[in-house]
N, C-alpha and C positions, 0 to 999 in steps of 0.2 A: 610587552603590550601598548601601544598607544590607545589614548583616551577616547580617539573613535572608534577602536579595535574593541577596547573595553562597553564603547554606549552598545553597539550592536551586540555585544555578546548579554549583555544586562537585558538590553530588548528582548533578547529572545528567550535568555531564562521569566520574565515575566510574562511573555506569550505561552510559554509549555506549561506554566503555573496554574493561569487561565484557561488551559487548553484550546488557546484564541486561535486558528490556524491561519486567517487570516494576516496578522499581526507577524505571524512565524514567519511565513511563506514571505511576506512586505519586505524580511529582511535579506532575501535569498538572490542574486542574481539569475535570472534564465536560464544560464547553461549549467547551474550549478550542479555535483556530482557530489557522493557521499561512498564512502568503503568502510565497513564493518569486517574487525575478524574475526566474526563468527555470529552465530544465531540462525536465524531464520534466512535472511537475506545478508548478500555479500554487498553488493553495489547497486545504489539509486542514482538516475538521473534527474534533473528537471526539477521546476518547484513544486511542483503539486506531492508527487514521488517522492522528494526528499523531505518535504514537509511531515506527510504519514509515515514513514520512517521514522523522523527524528523524533515526533511527538508519540511513538509507539514507545520509545525508550524512553524517554524524560517522562513520560508518565503511569511510569513501572508504579504499581498498585503499593502504595505505602512509603515512596519516594521522594526524598526532597530535591530537589532541583539547585546548585550550588554553582557561583563561579570562581574559578579558582585558575589559575596557569599552570600548565602539563606542557613538557618537550618547548617551551619557549612562548608557546601561543597561548589567547583567552580559548577556555574549555568551557563545558559544560557535565558538572560533578551532579549523577543521583547518587545517593544514598538512601540505607534503610537502616536503621538503629544500629549506626555507624559503618555499616557493610558495603563497600561502593557496590554500585550493581551496573554503570554504565559511566565512561568519559569520553564523550565528545569534543574531540580538537578542532577548531575554528578557523580557518586560514582565509582572510578577507580582499578582496579587491574592490578597490576603491571606498565606496560605501556600503558594498553588499559583499554576502558572504558565498564565495566561490568551490569553497572544498569544507566537506566534513569527513572526521577521521575518526570513527566510533569504536572503542574499545570494548569489547562486552568479556572476555575474557579473564575466566577469575584468577589463574595464573598471573595474565597481567594486573589484574585489580588490585593484590593484596594490599600491594603498600600502598595504594589509597583508603583502607579500611583505616578507623578510627577505633580507638576504645570504647 
């Protein structure tokens, strides 16, 4: 993870914790796309739609957002009581987020759970 990528992901995490849509949206490229492995949505595109979907996942009731590496990319991880609820892998291009991959399938999240 480069320092620039880390800064972007840390700003996303802060925006998510504050539920600050404008700050979250400011980190996204206009052509941003998001893909999820399950849940109520599969894909989202554009800053408004991706912001809405990402913040919905990141604000899971009682969940805490942390910044961690996943698959070699900076990511946002949501946990509640040690159980991983979602992992959003962030891909950047220049100084903006161009892709988000959301992992929400419980079987895929098992290795992210902490005692």
